[in-house]
N, C-alpha and C positions, 0 to 999 in steps of 0.2 A: 409268865411273863417274863423273858427273860432280860438279860440288862448289858450293855456293850457297851463301851469306849470309841466312839472312831473321827474322823473328818470329813469332811459335804467338799467335792471341788468345786472352786468359782464357776459362776455360767458363761464364761465365758471356753472354760474347757467340755463344760458339759452340752451346751451346741456344738465344739469341734465334735467330739464323740459321736452326736446323734448326726449330724451330716454325713460322716462317714461311717454309718453305721446305713442307714438312707438310701447311701452311693450304694452299698453295698445286698440292697433290697434284706432290708433285718425286717421281713415279715413270713421270714421263715417259721410254719408252721409247729416244725419238730421239737422248736428252744422254747422256754417258757420263756419271756423276753422278763429282764427288771425297767419299770419304769425310770428315767430319769430324776425323778423327783425322787426315790428310793437308792438313789446313786451312791456312798459311799465309800471306807475306808478302816475298818476296825481294825484298832489299836489292843481292843484287852477284849475278852468273851467270859459273862463271868457266872453265867445263867441266873435263876433263879435270888433274889436275893430284896434287903428291903434298900429301896433304892437312898435313904436320905443316910447310911450309913455310907454307902456307897457314894457317896457324895462328899461325904467330909471325907472319904479314904483319898478318893483322888480332886481332892484341895490339895489337902498336903504335898499329893506328889507333882501336882505342876505348874504348884505354884512357885514362877519367877522361871519357868521355863520357854528356853529360845526355839523361836519358832521355826520347822526344817523346812526346803527346797525340796519339791519333791514336784515328780510328773509320772503319768502313763506313759508304758513302755515296752507295748508287743505283747502278744496275747499267750495263754496258754490254759492250761483244763489241770482240772480233780476230777474224782471220779464224781460224775451229773450237774460237772458246775465249769461254765467256760467265763477265762476273765481273762483282766487282763491287769499284767506288772506294772505297781509305783514302788517308785527307786527314788532314793535322795538325800544327804546329809543331812543328816541330824533322823531321820525316822526312827533307825532302830532306835536310838535311848529317848523320843516320847516313847516310841508305844514300848520301851520293857517300865519305864515310868507308871504307863497307864496300866500294868502289870498280865503285857503277853506272854511272861514266862508264868504265869499259871493255868496256863493249859500243857497238855499233856506233848502238845504237836508242837514244832520247831513255827517260831511267826511267820508266815511270808503275805507281804502287806500284798496287796491286792481290789481291784471293782468287778465287782461278782455285774456277770452285763444279761447269763442266763442261765435258764438252769436245762438239764435235757438228761434220761432212763440210765442209770449210771450203763445195765447193757445194750448203750447204742451209744457210745464214746463218738462212731462214723458224723454221727451227725454233729459233732460238732468240729470237726478237720475241715470243712471244708470255709467256716469262720475260722478260723488258728491261720489258715493261709488267706480268705483276706482279709483280718490284720495285722499280719507280719510284718509291715511296715508302720505302721501306725505307731504315733508317738504326741506327745506334745511337749509344749513347751515346758523348764521348770515351774512354778507359783509359789509363794508362801503359804505354808497354814498358817491362820492366824486363829485356828479356834479348833479348839474339842468339844465334844457334848457327849453326853454320858445319855444314850439312846434306852429305848423301852419296846421292844418286840415282841408285838400279839397278834401272830400269824391268822387270831379269828376263823373263821369257817373255809378258805380260801378263796368267797364268792364276793366278798366288799368290795370295790373299790377304790373306796380307805387307804391310805399306810398302813400295816402293820406296824410302825417305827412312829415314834413319839419321843422325843426332845427332853431331857428330861430336866438338865440345869446342864451348862455352856463355861466351860473357861477360858480368856486369851490369853494366847501365846506375847512372848516380846519376841 
């Protein structure tokens, strides 16, 4: 089980993104699509750990934090991952408070759409082009959640993510 903090896009953003993907034929069998119910934007990843201790640590760091205004704005890829960029005022500060700096890599806010074999980057190129003009309006992030991830055997229809605790932003 891995722990991470994230925020979830609101229903209207999820619906707009689902419609956009459907309009481009998102049944592409070359990609393993993330289910809309699992979409989130990671703020900090902690790996394994004690959920109670991590929640106490986060409660201190997130107390009184202002709610950033964010939006989805254009696609990109990491090796094996197709994603949409997330940008907005206050997002970097919220991620820093949630522990984004604990990782050995630069924080790049994104929403994962699909995965593909690393040796087949061309599989995502069509989607980068198709989604190049996609963006949403700004929304206010009202809540941060501590989640656990348990991928299991990969065959279950059940979400591998579980919310452990949440914090409202002001």
